[in-house]
C-alpha positions in Angstrom: 59.0 179.8 120.8 58.9 176.1 121.7 62.2 174.1 121.7 62.6 170.9 119.7 62.3 168.9 122.9 59.0 170.6 123.7 57.8 170.0 120.2 58.8 166.4 120.6 56.3 166.0 123.4 53.6 168.3 122.2 53.5 167.0 118.6 54.7 163.4 118.9 54.0 162.3 122.5 57.6 161.5 123.3 59.3 162.7 126.5 63.0 163.6 126.5 64.8 162.8 129.7 68.3 163.7 130.7 70.7 160.8 131.4 72.8 162.6 133.9 72.8 163.9 137.4 75.3 165.8 139.4 74.9 167.9 142.5 76.4 170.8 140.7 73.5 170.8 138.3 71.2 171.4 141.3 73.3 174.2 142.8 73.9 176.0 139.5 70.3 175.8 138.3 71.4 173.9 135.1 68.9 171.1 135.8 66.1 173.7 136.1 67.3 175.2 132.8 67.1 171.8 131.1 63.5 171.4 132.5 62.6 174.8 131.0 64.0 173.7 127.6 61.8 170.6 127.5 63.5 167.9 129.6 60.7 166.0 131.4 62.7 163.5 133.5 66.2 162.4 134.7 67.8 159.0 134.8 70.8 158.1 136.9 72.9 154.9 137.5 76.0 153.9 139.5 78.2 155.0 136.6 76.8 158.5 136.7 77.1 158.8 140.5 80.7 157.4 140.4 81.7 160.0 137.8 80.0 162.8 139.8 81.5 161.9 143.1 85.0 161.6 141.6 85.0 164.8 139.5 84.6 167.4 142.2 84.8 168.2 145.9 81.1 169.0 145.9 80.4 166.0 148.1 83.2 166.6 150.6 81.3 168.5 153.2 78.4 166.0 153.4 80.9 163.1 153.3 82.8 164.6 156.2 79.6 165.1 158.2 78.3 161.6 157.6 81.5 159.9 158.5 82.0 162.0 161.6 78.6 160.8 162.7 79.7 157.2 162.2 78.5 156.4 158.7 80.5 154.0 156.6 81.3 154.8 153.0 78.4 152.6 151.6 75.9 154.4 153.8 77.4 157.7 152.8 77.1 156.8 149.2 73.4 156.1 149.5 72.6 159.2 151.6 74.4 161.4 149.1 72.9 159.7 146.0 69.4 159.9 147.6 69.9 163.5 148.4 70.7 164.3 144.8 67.8 162.3 143.5 65.5 164.0 146.0 66.7 167.4 145.0 66.3 166.6 141.3 62.8 165.3 142.0 62.0 168.7 143.6 63.2 170.5 140.6 61.1 168.3 138.3 58.0 168.3 140.6 56.3 171.0 138.4 56.5 168.7 135.4 55.1 165.8 137.5 52.2 167.9 138.7 51.4 169.4 135.3 51.4 166.0 133.6 49.3 164.4 136.4 52.2 162.1 137.3 53.1 160.9 133.8 56.5 162.7 133.7 58.8 164.6 136.1 60.4 161.4 137.4 64.0 160.9 138.6 65.4 157.4 138.6 67.7 155.8 141.1 69.1 152.3 140.8 69.2 149.6 143.5 72.6 148.2 144.4 73.7 146.4 141.2 75.2 143.7 143.2 71.7 142.5 143.9 70.8 142.0 140.2 70.5 138.2 140.8 68.8 138.4 144.2 65.0 138.8 143.9 64.2 139.2 147.6 66.9 141.6 148.5 66.2 143.7 145.4 62.6 144.1 146.5 63.5 144.9 150.1 66.2 147.4 149.0 63.9 149.1 146.5 61.2 149.6 149.2 63.8 151.2 151.5 65.2 153.5 148.9 61.8 154.8 147.9 60.8 155.3 151.5 64.0 157.2 152.4 63.7 159.6 149.4 60.0 160.1 150.1 59.0 161.8 146.9 56.2 160.6 144.6 58.1 161.3 141.4 61.0 158.9 141.9 61.4 155.7 139.9 63.4 152.8 141.4 65.5 151.1 138.8 65.5 147.3 138.7 67.6 145.4 136.1 65.7 143.1 133.8 67.7 140.0 134.8 65.9 136.7 135.2 65.8 137.3 139.0 64.8 141.0 138.5 61.6 140.2 136.6 59.8 138.7 139.6 61.1 141.6 141.7 59.5 144.0 139.2 56.2 142.2 139.5 56.2 142.3 143.2 57.1 146.0 143.4 54.5 146.9 140.8 51.9 144.9 142.8 52.8 147.1 145.8 52.3 150.3 143.9 55.9 151.3 143.4 57.0 153.3 140.4 59.6 151.1 138.6 62.1 151.9 135.9 63.0 148.5 134.4 66.6 148.9 133.2 69.1 146.9 131.1 66.6 145.4 128.7 68.5 144.1 125.6 66.3 141.3 124.1 62.8 141.1 122.8 62.1 138.0 124.7 63.1 139.6 128.0 61.0 142.7 127.1 58.0 140.4 126.8 58.7 139.0 130.3 58.9 142.6 131.6 55.6 143.6 130.2 54.0 140.4 131.7 55.5 141.3 135.1 54.0 144.8 134.8 50.6 143.6 133.8 50.4 140.8 136.3 51.7 143.1 139.0 48.9 145.6 138.3 46.3 142.8 138.3 47.5 141.7 141.8 46.7 145.2 143.1 43.3 146.0 144.5 41.3 149.1 143.6 42.3 152.2 141.8 45.5 151.9 139.7 45.9 155.6 138.8 49.0 157.4 139.9 51.4 154.6 139.3 54.0 155.0 136.5 56.6 152.6 135.0 59.0 152.6 132.1 60.8 149.8 130.4 64.4 150.8 129.4 65.5 149.2 126.2 69.2 149.7 125.5 69.9 150.6 121.9 73.4 151.6 120.8 75.2 148.9 122.7 73.4 146.4 120.5 74.8 148.0 117.4 78.3 148.1 118.8 78.3 144.3 119.5 76.5 143.3 116.3 78.8 145.5 114.2 81.9 143.8 115.7 80.4 140.4 114.9 79.5 141.5 111.3 83.1 142.7 110.8 84.4 139.3 112.0 82.2 137.5 109.5 83.9 139.5 106.7 82.8 140.5 103.3 80.5 143.5 102.9 78.3 142.5 105.9 79.3 145.4 108.1 78.8 147.9 105.4 75.5 146.4 104.3 73.9 145.5 107.6 75.8 147.5 110.3 74.5 150.2 112.7 70.9 149.2 112.3 70.3 146.3 114.7 69.7 148.4 117.8 67.1 150.6 116.1 65.5 147.6 114.4 65.2 145.8 117.8 63.7 148.9 119.5 61.2 149.5 116.7 60.2 145.9 116.9 59.8 146.3 120.7 57.5 149.2 120.0 55.3 146.9 117.9 55.2 144.5 120.8 54.2 147.4 123.1 51.3 148.3 120.8 50.1 144.8 120.8 50.4 144.1 124.5 48.8 147.4 125.7 45.6 146.8 123.8 42.8 144.3 123.9 40.5 143.1 126.7 43.2 142.4 129.3 44.7 145.8 129.0 41.3 147.6 128.7 40.2 146.0 132.1 43.3 147.5 133.7 42.9 150.9 132.0 39.4 151.0 133.3 40.9 151.0 136.8 43.2 153.9 136.0 46.3 152.0 134.9 48.8 153.6 132.6 50.8 151.9 129.9 54.4 151.0 130.8 56.2 153.4 128.4 59.1 152.1 126.4 62.2 154.1 127.3 65.1 154.2 124.7 68.4 154.2 126.6 72.0 154.1 125.5 71.0 156.6 122.7 74.2 158.6 122.4 76.0 157.7 119.2 79.1 155.6 119.8 80.4 155.5 116.2 81.6 159.0 115.3 80.9 158.3 111.6 77.1 158.1 112.4 74.8 161.1 112.9 74.9 162.4 116.4 71.1 162.3 116.7 70.6 158.9 115.0 69.1 157.1 118.0 66.7 160.0 118.8 65.6 160.7 115.2 64.8 157.0 114.5 62.7 156.2 117.6 60.1 159.0 117.9 56.5 158.0 118.7 53.7 158.3 121.2 53.9 157.0 124.8 57.7 156.7 124.6 60.7 158.2 126.4 64.2 158.8 125.1 66.9 159.4 127.8 70.2 160.8 126.6 73.2 162.7 127.9 73.4 166.5 127.6 75.5 166.7 124.5 73.1 164.4 122.6 70.1 166.5 123.7 72.0 169.6 122.7 72.5 168.2 119.2 68.8 167.3 119.0 67.8 170.8 120.1 70.0 172.1 117.3 69.2 169.8 114.3 67.1 166.9 115.4 64.3 165.5 113.2 60.7 165.9 114.3 58.7 163.1 112.7 57.0 159.9 113.9 59.5 157.2 113.0 59.4 154.4 115.6 56.7 152.5 113.8 57.0 153.9 110.3 58.3 150.5 109.0 57.9 147.7 111.5 58.0 145.1 108.8 61.3 146.4 107.6 62.7 146.3 111.2 61.7 142.7 111.6 63.1 141.9 108.2 66.4 143.4 109.2 66.6 141.2 112.3 65.7 138.2 110.2 68.5 139.0 107.8 71.0 139.3 110.6 70.0 135.8 111.8 70.4 134.5 108.2 74.0 135.7 107.9 74.9 134.2 111.3 74.3 136.8 114.0 72.8 135.2 117.1 70.9 138.0 118.7 70.1 135.9 121.7 73.8 135.4 122.4 74.4 139.1 121.7 71.8 140.3 124.2 72.8 137.7 126.9 76.4 139.0 126.6 75.3 142.6 126.8 73.1 141.9 129.9 76.0 140.3 131.7 78.3 143.1 130.8 75.8 145.8 131.7 75.2 144.4 135.2 79.0 144.0 135.7 79.7 147.5 134.5 77.2 149.0 136.9 78.6 146.9 139.8 82.1 148.0 138.9 81.0 151.7 138.9 79.4 151.2 142.3 82.6 149.8 143.7 84.6 152.7 142.1 82.2 155.2 143.8 82.8 153.6 147.1 86.5 153.6 146.6 86.4 157.3 145.7 84.5 158.0 148.9 86.9 155.9 151.0 89.8 157.9 149.6 88.0 161.0 150.6 87.4 159.7 154.1 91.1 158.8 154.3 92.0 162.3 153.2 89.8 163.9 155.8 91.5 161.8 158.5 95.0 163.1 157.7 
């Protein structure tokens, strides 16, 4: 009997990805078990690796070997993270092969400290992909103003790119343009290349709800906990528009695939809300939803299976208009969230390096 995650893909065209990666998942077989239950990809980020490296001694042996061979802690971080991503890519390779390269991807993020450096982002992304050496790896590039041209360049070179930290509709339009123009810059057959655009959802609700509460009255009760979903649903409308018509048809004729919207930050932050809210409300064809294990477990148990992402696009837009009418500046919200998101990943990266340095110091005693 098919699981809900398998039904999600078979009946509605949405892929469920796991937003977590830890070396213990590879050793124990739990990642393979997730794959067999319907998970079709894995995303990682510096926060996930920082947590993994700090929570067990699983990395101690490799850390000791690397540092004994003269590696610094930053080099050790990348070698260990890339080993995990490569191992996870091997576990998911059957999904990649069976889907002809649509799914089965594992994502790894470039150094978040490069989020505002186009040239170094491109160079680092090339190096990371080359070192891992698997076809089913996405390199994650943040959708900062400086990240957008890096995305175009990498796409033009045939790289598989996961565009991360998208918060605003305007920036999403820029990301789509970078993808399309990157494909147009490539010669020949475009098949075999895959990209996703990661639109962060629940963080928008958290920030908007704080601002609604500050405005007072019944605004939080009347308009709260819907901004993130409304933005994502509106983004899906943009996706449908941009991946149609003559321009797209010319690329599709050369084998190009759509850049699938990926809904990220989909665990429920407010305990008063349903635990599958951000999965149930964003189901539709050619999309991905990446969530941590507990959220996927909840969906497996009681998630809703219905096409919802474009059930009421006019209503989603009307909600965003109403937020603007009562004084919520979504451009300011999303600019703040982008800045905080980049800073949080940079902080996690530094924490991971500090954890490894403490490990090295312990080995030296």
